[in-house]
C-alpha positions in Angstrom: 0.0 0.0 0.0 2.9 2.4 0.7 4.2 1.8 -2.8 0.8 2.3 -4.3 0.3 5.6 -2.5 3.7 6.8 -3.4 3.2 5.6 -7.0 0.0 7.5 -7.4 1.8 10.8 -7.2 4.3 9.8 -9.8 1.7 8.3 -12.1 -0.5 11.5 -12.0 2.2 14.2 -11.9 3.8 13.2 -15.2 0.5 13.4 -17.3 -0.3 16.7 -15.5 2.9 18.1 -16.8 2.0 17.0 -20.3 -1.6 18.4 -19.9 -0.6 21.8 -18.5 3.0 22.2 -19.6 2.2 24.3 -22.6 -0.7 26.2 -21.1 1.7 28.9 -19.8 2.9 29.5 -23.3 -0.6 29.9 -24.7 -2.6 31.3 -21.8 -0.2 32.9 -19.3 0.5 31.9 -15.7 -2.7 32.7 -13.9 -5.0 29.9 -15.2 -2.3 27.3 -14.5 -1.6 28.6 -11.0 -5.3 28.7 -10.1 -5.7 25.0 -11.2 -2.7 24.1 -9.1 -3.9 25.8 -6.0 -7.4 24.2 -6.3 -6.0 20.7 -6.7 -3.5 21.2 -3.9 -6.3 22.2 -1.6 -8.3 19.1 -2.6 -5.2 17.0 -1.8 -4.7 18.5 1.7 -8.5 18.3 2.4 -8.4 14.5 1.6 -5.6 13.9 4.0 -7.2 16.1 6.7 -10.4 14.0 6.4 -8.8 10.6 5.6 -10.3 7.5 7.2 -8.8 4.9 4.9 -6.4 4.2 2.0 -8.9 5.4 -0.7 -8.7 8.9 0.7 -4.9 8.7 0.6 -4.8 7.6 -3.0 -7.2 10.4 -4.1 -5.3 13.0 -2.1 -2.0 11.9 -3.7 -3.6 12.1 -7.1 -4.8 15.6 -6.5 -1.3 16.6 -5.3 0.2 15.1 -8.4 -2.1 17.3 -10.6 -1.3 20.3 -8.5 2.5 20.1 -8.7 2.5 18.9 -12.2 0.5 21.9 -13.2 2.5 24.5 -11.3 6.0 23.5 -11.9 6.5 24.4 -15.5 4.4 27.5 -15.2 5.9 28.9 -12.0 9.5 28.3 -13.2 8.8 29.8 -16.6 7.1 32.8 -15.0 10.1 33.4 -12.8 12.4 33.3 -15.7 10.3 35.5 -17.9 9.8 38.2 -15.2 13.3 38.1 -13.9 14.9 38.3 -17.3 18.4 37.4 -18.3 20.2 40.5 -16.9 22.0 38.2 -14.5 22.6 34.8 -16.2 21.2 31.9 -14.3 19.5 34.1 -11.6 16.0 33.0 -12.5 16.7 29.3 -12.6 18.6 29.7 -9.3 15.6 31.3 -7.6 13.2 28.7 -9.0 15.4 25.7 -8.0 16.0 27.1 -4.5 12.2 27.6 -4.0 11.5 24.0 -5.3 14.1 22.4 -3.0 13.2 24.6 0.0 9.5 23.7 -0.3 10.5 20.0 -0.5 12.5 20.3 2.7 10.1 22.5 4.8 7.1 20.2 4.3 8.4 17.1 6.0 10.1 19.2 8.7 6.8 20.9 9.5 5.0 17.5 9.6 7.8 15.8 11.6 7.8 18.7 14.1 4.0 18.5 14.4 4.3 14.7 15.1 6.8 15.4 17.9 5.5 18.5 19.6 1.9 19.5 18.5 -1.4 17.9 19.4 -3.3 16.6 16.4 -0.3 15.9 14.0 -2.6 14.4 11.4 -4.5 17.6 11.1 -2.2 20.6 11.9 0.0 20.3 8.8 -3.0 20.2 6.4 -4.7 23.1 8.1 -1.5 25.2 7.9 -1.1 24.2 4.2 -4.7 25.2 3.4 -4.1 28.6 4.9 -0.9 29.0 2.8 -2.9 28.1 -0.3 -5.5 30.7 0.5 -2.7 33.3 0.7 -1.3 32.0 -2.6 -4.7 32.4 -4.2 -4.8 36.0 -3.2 -1.3 36.6 -4.6 -2.2 34.9 -7.9 -5.3 37.1 -8.3 -3.1 40.2 -7.9 -0.8 39.1 -10.6 -0.3 41.8 -13.3 -0.3 40.9 -16.9 -3.2 38.6 -17.5 -1.7 37.4 -20.8 -3.4 37.2 -24.2 -4.1 33.8 -25.6 -1.7 33.1 -28.4 -3.4 30.0 -29.8 -5.7 27.2 -29.0 -4.9 25.3 -25.9 -4.4 21.6 -26.2 -2.5 18.9 -24.3 1.0 18.3 -25.7 3.7 15.7 -25.6 7.1 16.9 -24.3 8.7 18.8 -27.1 12.2 20.1 -27.2 13.3 22.1 -30.2 15.9 20.2 -32.3 18.5 23.0 -31.9 18.7 22.5 -28.1 18.3 18.8 -27.7 21.9 18.0 -27.0 22.1 20.6 -24.2 18.7 19.4 -22.9 19.9 15.8 -22.8 22.8 16.8 -20.6 20.4 18.6 -18.2 17.9 15.7 -18.3 20.6 13.1 -17.5 22.1 15.0 -14.5 18.7 16.0 -13.2 17.3 12.5 -13.4 20.4 11.3 -11.4 20.0 14.1 -8.8 16.4 13.3 -8.1 17.0 9.5 -8.1 19.6 9.9 -5.4 17.3 12.3 -3.5 14.4 9.9 -3.8 16.3 7.2 -1.9 16.3 9.5 1.1 12.9 11.1 0.6 11.0 7.9 0.1 13.1 5.1 1.6 15.0 6.9 4.4 12.6 6.1 7.2 12.6 2.4 6.3 16.3 2.3 6.2 16.5 4.2 9.5 14.2 1.5 11.0 16.7 -1.1 9.9 19.6 0.4 11.7 18.6 -0.9 15.1 16.5 2.2 15.9 14.0 0.3 17.9 12.6 0.8 21.4 15.9 1.3 23.1 16.9 4.2 20.8 13.7 5.9 19.9 10.6 4.9 21.7 8.9 2.9 24.5 7.9 0.0 22.3 9.3 -2.2 19.5 9.1 -1.0 16.0 6.6 -3.5 14.5 5.1 -3.4 11.0 2.4 -1.0 12.0 4.9 1.6 13.3 7.1 1.0 10.3 4.2 2.0 8.0 3.8 5.2 9.9 7.5 6.1 10.0 7.9 5.3 6.3 5.2 7.8 5.6 7.2 10.5 7.3 9.4 11.2 4.3 7.8 9.2 1.4 5.7 12.1 0.0 8.0 15.0 -0.3 7.9 16.3 -3.8 7.1 19.9 -3.1 5.5 21.6 -0.2 1.9 20.5 -0.9 2.8 16.8 -1.1 5.4 16.9 1.6 2.8 17.9 4.3 1.0 14.6 4.1 3.9 12.9 5.9 2.0 11.8 9.0 -1.3 10.6 7.4 -0.7 6.9 6.6 -1.2 5.7 10.1 -3.1 6.6 13.2 -0.2 5.2 15.2 2.4 7.8 14.8 5.9 7.1 16.3 6.9 10.8 17.0 10.7 10.4 17.4 11.2 8.4 14.3 8.9 10.7 12.4 11.0 13.7 13.5 14.3 11.9 12.7 13.1 10.9 9.3 12.1 14.5 8.6 15.5 15.7 9.8 17.3 13.4 7.4 15.2 14.7 4.5 15.9 18.2 5.7 19.6 17.5 6.0 19.8 16.3 2.4 18.0 19.2 1.0 19.7 21.8 3.2 23.0 20.5 1.9 21.5 20.8 -1.6 20.6 24.5 -1.0 24.0 25.2 0.5 25.7 23.8 -2.5 23.6 25.9 -4.8 24.3 29.1 -2.8 28.1 28.4 -2.7 28.4 27.7 -6.5 26.4 30.4 -8.1 29.3 31.5 -10.3 30.2 27.9 -11.4 29.5 27.1 -15.1 26.3 25.1 -15.5 28.0 22.2 -17.3 30.8 22.1 -14.8 28.2 22.1 -12.0 26.5 19.1 -13.7 29.6 17.1 -14.0 30.8 18.0 -10.4 27.4 17.1 -9.0 27.3 13.8 -10.9 30.7 12.9 -9.6 29.7 13.7 -6.0 26.5 11.7 -6.4 28.5 8.7 -7.8 30.6 8.8 -4.7 27.6 8.9 -2.4 25.7 6.1 -4.2 28.8 3.8 -4.2 29.3 4.4 -0.5 25.6 3.7 0.1 25.7 0.5 -2.0 28.8 -0.8 -0.3 28.1 0.1 3.4 25.2 2.5 3.9 22.2 0.4 2.9 23.1 -2.3 5.5 25.4 -0.2 7.7 25.0 2.2 10.5 23.1 5.5 11.2 26.4 7.4 11.1 27.3 6.1 7.7 23.8 6.9 6.5 24.0 10.5 7.7 27.4 10.9 6.0 26.0 9.6 2.8 23.0 11.9 3.2 25.3 15.0 3.4 27.4 13.9 0.4 24.3 13.2 -1.7 22.8 16.5 -0.7 25.8 18.5 -2.0 25.8 16.4 -5.2 22.1 16.9 -5.7 22.4 20.7 -5.4 25.2 20.9 -8.0 23.6 18.6 -10.5 20.1 20.1 -10.1 21.3 23.7 -10.3 23.4 22.9 -13.4 20.5 21.2 -15.1 18.1 24.0 -14.4 20.6 26.7 -15.4 21.2 25.0 -18.8 17.5 24.9 -19.6 17.1 28.5 -18.4 19.8 29.6 -20.9 18.7 27.6 -23.9 14.8 27.5 -23.8 13.2 29.8 -26.4 10.7 32.2 -24.9 7.9 31.0 -27.2 8.2 27.4 -25.9 9.7 28.0 -22.4 6.8 26.5 -20.5 6.8 23.3 -22.5 10.6 22.9 -22.3 10.6 23.6 -18.6 7.8 21.1 -18.1 9.7 18.5 -20.1 12.7 18.9 -17.8 10.6 18.6 -14.6 8.9 15.6 -16.1 12.4 14.0 -16.1 12.9 15.1 -12.5 9.6 13.5 -11.3 10.4 10.3 -13.2 13.8 10.2 -11.6 12.3 10.5 -8.2 9.3 8.1 -8.8 10.3 5.2 -11.1 13.4 3.9 -9.2 11.8 4.3 -5.8 8.6 2.4 -7.0 10.9 -0.3 -8.5 12.6 -0.7 -5.1 9.2 -1.0 -3.4 8.2 -3.8 -5.8 11.5 -5.6 -5.6 11.3 -5.7 -1.8 8.5 -8.3 -2.2 11.3 -10.7 -3.2 14.5 -9.4 -1.5 15.4 -7.5 1.6 15.2 -3.7 1.5 18.9 -3.2 1.9 19.7 -5.4 -1.1 17.1 -3.5 -3.2 18.5 -0.1 -2.2 22.1 -1.3 -2.9 21.1 -2.4 -6.4 19.4 0.9 -7.0 22.5 2.7 -5.8 24.8 0.8 -8.1 22.5 1.5 -11.1 22.5 5.2 -10.1 26.3 5.3 -10.0 26.4 3.8 -13.6 23.9 6.5 -14.7 26.2 9.1 -13.1 29.0 8.1 -15.5 26.7 8.4 -18.4 25.5 11.8 -17.2 29.1 13.1 -17.0 29.9 11.9 -20.5 26.7 13.5 -22.0 27.4 16.8 -20.2 31.0 16.9 -21.3 29.9 16.3 -24.9 27.3 19.0 -24.7 29.8 21.5 -23.3 32.3 20.7 -26.0 29.7 21.2 -28.7 28.7 24.5 -27.2 32.4 25.7 -27.1 32.9 24.7 -30.7 29.7 26.5 -31.7 30.9 29.7 -29.9 34.4 29.4 -31.6 32.7 29.0 -35.0 30.5 32.0 -34.4 33.5 34.1 -33.4 35.4 33.1 -36.5 32.4 34.0 -38.7 32.0 37.3 -36.9 35.6 38.2 -37.5 35.4 37.3 -41.1 
């Protein structure tokens, strides 16, 4: 059931990106942002009222629509309104907001589980209030936008002239969110396997019922709206593990934000390659020792993976910021985030399915080795795209001098 609930978000968010990805280009940001807020509110309301798994599945589906709709439009709006006076500034703002929301959500939910009465209600009430404020801000947006053509759903489309650069961004971004997904979705289960039972964290043994509730603490963390459902899978919440799980998620994403803040002047392609290299190191360490190791090793791997995630994710977003044409910016941005969501969802869902047959540690190790192999591919693709870009610039300079 945990895998099904987690999968529901990934299954719905990808089509939502396809459905609404080009709406920004033809209708402007306001209609898309309205749709996102409405569905986000439906999702939080479902979790607030949930009395069984059907509510959870419907809530996750609504959250998938909400985030799938808003991602491309919000990012494209930031880029359009910020302009290119400072290269990479818009993508930096958008990526920081995306990662910060992903981190804040589980921390709020984990803190509520530890310190606040009614942990299954407070996060959703808070989120509904934030959505109401967001609706007011959206209604005050200037520039309503004039329709430029008929709206219709669209498949991901990347103009031929930018496909090589886009491929490098997609590869490093997919890797970054695959690594992050291990900690976001599987971290609580791994923590439970490191001997964190009654002696360490609570007054009773961690049985299957408690494992379900602790796994929920970080398994729904793609953006603020979906992250706040962390405590809703079980009425038996283990407060300390919930808070520790949220802290691990926050640690990974705090390191990601720190890496982005410290490397704002780093070339986007260099950031991609550096991030992929750091992620390879983290994944190999996790595969060799972390998945069946100790809490200390897991925390060290979390820090390394967070820094690698920040570099690779920022590099990918910056490349697309620079190459996406204005007339198709919403669609291209949506295509990139479609890759991000698939990177987070598909490998994690696969691990959940494989654990039917093998222990969780073995499944995570296999995923980590596969991610390390993907990291090598991402470095090669990024290097090739950077070389092609340099050759193009040199050719343009020669033609200009002639």
